[in-house]
N, C-alpha and C positions, 0 to 999 in steps of 0.2 A: 504494498499499499505506499502510495506517494505522501509527501509532506501536505500537499493541497488537498488529497481525498480524505487523510486524517482530519484535517481543520473542518471539511466539509461533514464529516459523519461525528465530529466531536470525540473521536477515540483517541485514547492515550497511546496505544499500540495497534489494536485492531478491534473493531466491534465485538466479534465473538470472544476473543481472549479476555477484552474488559469485562464482557458480560461475567465469564466464568471467575474471573480472578476477583471481581468487586462484589460477587455475591452469589454467582449462578450456581458455584459448588457446595454451597450451603444449602440449596435445595436438596441435597441428598439427606441432612440431618433428619428431617421427619419420616422419611422411609425408613431410615433404620430401625425405627420403632417398631415396624411390622414385620420386620426380618426376625425370625425366633432364634437364629444363630447368635444373634448379638445379646440375646437376654440369658445365654449361658454364662454363668459365673467365671468359668475357666477363661473362655473366650474375652469375655469382656473385661477380665484383669490383664491378659496379655495385649489387647488393643489398647488398653489404657497407658501402658509402659510404651507402647509404639507411638502412641499420640503423643505422649509426652516429651519423648526424643525428637518426633518431625516438629513439636511446636518449638523446641529449643533450638533447632537449625533453622527453622524459618523465621522465628521472631526475634531471635537475638541480635541478627544484622540490621533488622528495622528498629530494634531498640537503641542499638549504638549509633546509627545514623541520626535518629531522631535526638538523641544526646548530642553530638555534634553540631546539630543546625540549632540547638536551643543554647549552648554554652560557648558556642565559638564566638568570640569577640565580647564576651559577656560584660567587661568594665564599658566598652565603646558602648554597647546596647543600652546599658544603664544610664550613661550620661546623655544620651540621647532622648531619653523618654520623659515623658512626665511624671510627676510626684506619684500619681494614682498607678500609672503602670510599673514603676519601680517598685511599689509596694507588691503588686501582683505578682510581678517577675520574681522578685525575692521570696516570696510566701512559696511559690510553687517550684522554684528552681533551688531554694536554698532550704528554707525552713522547714517545710513539710518533709523532703528526703532525708534531712538530718534527724527529724523527729522520728520517722518510721524505721530507719537505719538503726538507730539507738535502742528503739523500744524491740525490735527483733533481736539485736544483740544482747539487750538485758534480760530479754525473758528466756533465751535460749540458755545463757550463762547461769542463770539460778535456778532454771528448770520450772519456769512459770508457765505451765502448759494452758492454764485456763486464760492467761493474759495473751498467749500467742493464739489460742483459740479466738479470742476476740478480734485479733489482726486479720486472721483467716476472713472471717465474716466482714471485716471492714474492706478485705481485698474485694470480696465479690460485691460488695456494695459501690465500691469505687471505679470497678472495672464494668460495672452495669453502665455508669455515667459515660464512661470513656466511649463504650460501644453505642452509646445513644448518641454523644456528639460526633463520633466518626461517622456514623450513618447519614447524619444531617450534613456533615461537611462533603461527604462524596455525591451526594445528590446535590448540592448547590455547585459545586465544582464541575461535574460532569454536565450539567444543563448550562452552565457558563459557556463551556467548550463548544456547546452547539447553538451558542446565541439565545439562549432561553432563560428568562429571568423571572423571578416570582416576585409578587409585590411584597410590600413590609408586612402586611396584615398576614399574609399566606406562608411568608417565613416564620412570623410569630407561631402560628398554627402548628407548622412541622415540627418546629421545635419544642412547644408545648407536648406536643403529640409524642415526641422521642422522650421526654422527661417523664410524662405520664405513665408510658408503657415501661419504662425502666422502674418507677415506684412502686407499679402494681406487681410486677415479677418479683421484686424484692421483698413486698408485702405478703405475697402469696407463699414465698419461701419460709417466712419468719413468724406466719400467723400462729403456726404451733411449737411449741419447744421440742426439739428433737436433737439427739446426738448423732454427731457425723464423725468423719475421719478423714482427713486432706493429707495425703501423702504421710502418714503417720503422726500428723497433729491431730488431735481431738479438738473439736469444736461442737458447739451447741447453737441452734437457732433461737431466736428470741419468741416470747409469747406475746405477740403483740395483742391489742384490743380487736375483738372480731369484727367491730363496725369498720374496721380499716378494710376488709376484704370487700364487702359490695361496693364501699365507697370508691376504692379505685378501680374496681371492675365497671362500674358506671362511668367514671371519668374516662377510663381508657376506650371504653366502647363510644362516647361522645366525641373524643379528640380523633379516634380512628375514622369515624364517619366524616369529621371534618377535614381531615387529610385526603380521604378518598376525593372528598368535593375541590379541594385544592387542585388534585391531579386533573380531574374532571375540567375545572376552568382553564389549565394551562393547555391542556388539548384542544378545547374549543377555541382558545385564542390563537394557537400556532399549529393546531393539526398535525402535532408530533408531540411524543415525550422523550426525554432523555432516560431510556430504556435501563442501561447499565446504572444509571444514577439513582433510578426508582429501586432496582433491585438492591443496590448498595445501600439504601435507605431502609427498606424493609426487612432485609436478611438480618443484620445483627438485632435490631429492635423486636421483631417478632419470633424469627428463628432462634437466635443465639440464646435472647433472653426468656423468649416464651415457651421454648420448646426443650431447653437444658435439661429439665427434670423429668423428663417423659422416658428417657434411655440412657445409661450410664455411660454406654458406647458412644453415643452421640455427642455425649456433653464434652467428653474427653477431646474429641476433635475440634471442638469449637476454638481454641487458642491457637492451633494451628491454621485455621481459616482465618483467623483475625489477621 
């Protein structure tokens, strides 16, 4: 594909490859739930470790490059920022990582498994936020590459929906206190008030309907959609977060798909 045709299609590499890499492969997640082999504990355990190492190979280069983008020229970036941006940059890039690292080290050294368990639950909470924002970012970028732009209110609806589905999935997981194990670290979910279940379900349904209407409006205006961007938005929000607890074999592959 030539550079001109890439720009015309809005593709990063190729439309088909973009579709698969930005979320299309994630469509396999709900299918795994219906394949009996993946419900076998022995198979699930082996797949879990395979997925763990696959995620390590796939994610670590992504993480390291992200750190380079973030921290390269850190003093110069800080100097050029407004005071509010400096505070956010320090909070996200220095204070929070330092606090998390010290918490993990302290918990490990003193054997505070309960504290480490809370950190595991915090990780699931924060990674859900990351997936939600990632899906929104993919959609906006891929739409822009095709020359498609959402109105301000439409962007807000898409973002609110991403946050709402994230909150819904976390509440659904923590509505009942249960003991779990994450790679040898015991942790427990929280016993949240029952009322949060129907409230977040209702909010998720309303914002999902509003999101579908936003896509419909874009289609009516432009007679096209950024398909890879739409899949990149829906996959992390609805498949990664919504289906992760249906099948353990499907769940462990989500970090690699990320």
